[in-house]
C-alpha angles and dihedrals in degrees: 000000000000114000095349089180090066091040092056090051091051091048090052090054091048092050089049090051092050091050090053092047091049091049092050089046139196137197097225094260098076095262116134115220119234114266111240119245105249090211093060120092109242117248112252116208116201104237123220128216127233090278093055095252122133118261127210106280115245121233104241091212095049112113116233115248110251117238116258099253116176116240116245090247094060112129122262115233096257090054100044096093095032109134121179092195094237093303121162111217116211122207114197108205144158093214108114094199093068119082138155114259137167116262120258107214092194094066115073099172107098089194096059099126094231096040107047097107097033088055091048087055089053092050092050091052088063086064095044094258142105139200135224131186125217112195128199134158125287090238095053104037099086096051091044093051093046093049093049094048093048087052091052095245110097114204094228145012088235129021136198115216132180115257095256092050096055096072095050088045091055093042091054092044092241090137128046127253109241094221090060096065111013112084118241092244095053119123093249092072091059125085095223102058135094098257135050135199111246144178099049110199129162093351099310139087119236106179140053113223133186110257102231131127118274108243100152103083128106120266139183112255123187140196102244091189093058091044092053092045089056090054093242128147114257111266089224091059091048090053093049092055094046095252099112102114138131092275093056091045093051093051090052092050090052093049094049100042108094133183127198125233090272091052093252113137117258095175137010130212096216143009131184143127116285102242098039094046090051097048092047091054089047090053092049090057094048091255128145137205096196115024124219090260090055095251123128118278095185093101098048119121092242094049094048091049090054091050088052091053090047091053090047091056100042102033119009097048100015094225096146132062112259115256115270103170136310097270093041091050097044089053095034095123091067097106095050095239097111127080099203134019140185109225151122128260095248091056092068091078088066094050120093089208090064092062095044117110090202097062130070115206122209136178138209136172118259112283117257119255127228093260095049114120101153100063090233115142105195154014116247136185125263116277104226127165125171131331130210113221124226113266098036116142113252098348091190089065089051089054090050090052093052091047089052089050093053093048093052092045098040113138111269121217135146121290106356102057106037094089108110088208092057096235095154112119130203093275089056090049089049094050094046093048091046095049097034097048122358098051092056091075103056143061098240139027091242092062096061095040093053097053096036091051089049091052093053102034111018105050136095123217112235121179090213088076088062102032108091097200094054093040090057089054098052090039090057090045088054091053092048091049091051090051093046093241094145146335122279091250095051094045092048090049093050092052097041098096093051092045092050094048092052093048090048092051095050104030107019094119090058098043 
């Protein structure tokens, strides 16, 4: 399993070598067969069937007819008769990378970086529709959307809003509640379709999200080679037998943090960015930063206890590498002198350790804290999607268009996504994503499965992860804890007025 990317390349070379050997030939006794003269016509032997009668001779140069294999963009049954009546759908967004473009019928790959939206345009034309993007700035989009809806002329059929803007948009009824216009028997209410309802507030859903596995969250990686050299039990084994908790983690950090004769560090137990490391520890102890009722969770017992553990690791016992900068910390395992790290999958490509043949990389969810009763290992950001503003004509048709978009742009991977009828369910998506992407980073199959399962089934959404103003506050608290500039309780108390004012500004209508 280790470094599957390299392994695939090696296998390709081996296959190529076998093809060359087969082409050069041998009879098993070391004799080389004569090479045919390419100018000679090949001898055609009239074949006979099972009854001994001659069959029609086959032209040796005739190319075999390819099987009629449906293209991945073929239409699923529920979309075959879908007709948008010539409607142009407008998506109002702040994402600069999206732009309206004419379709290119010569490019069939919808994931070609430069042809994603042109190909979407081509697909929609098959259903008598088209799509156009209107782009504004992230800072201006919320006010623009609100003003247009209040005037009765929404700027788009679908809108993209920042995470913090979604709750005020729902609170002020700027966006529609899905339950109010999508029938109860629609695909979105099933678990095995291409779209999911999202942003659940006050008993209703307000956003339509793509139903794909979550593989973007932080995880806890570890240097299996260093762990084994220290004579420690594999963290994955501890997790599997229910013994992966803060006490076990702390003992491993102590055993793998090493200082030289001059007191300079030779090896650290842990590395990671300040804010992300803190909010993952908070999540593993069932703490919150923003509660479900949009009040502050900073002063809860579980959150304070996680801050105390964070300070113990980074300050009291000096078991973690001091913070150097977000990028330096997220890729801090690069040199191979750290036992554990907080990071994302994509960051491995920038780590020297990932490309080393001498190091085995493992992964495990964050260990559970003493106050944890849920079994959740982490805090994650809100999963959003698109929203349909109030006043849009026939919002159900807009939903159908977005559902069609997600079917046509579903992630393709053998074998889950090759069905032209789109029969793959979430378990198929999960398996294909796990085996096609996540497992490539680690030494064993269990590593990827543990962290991927935790990302999808053992996480709590917390808006603080997405809300920049709040994130800055707990990031600064993390730095102060690491420097010993106060206790968790005193730092939380000092920041409480600012936290409450921010939450009141954004979410006051829901509090």
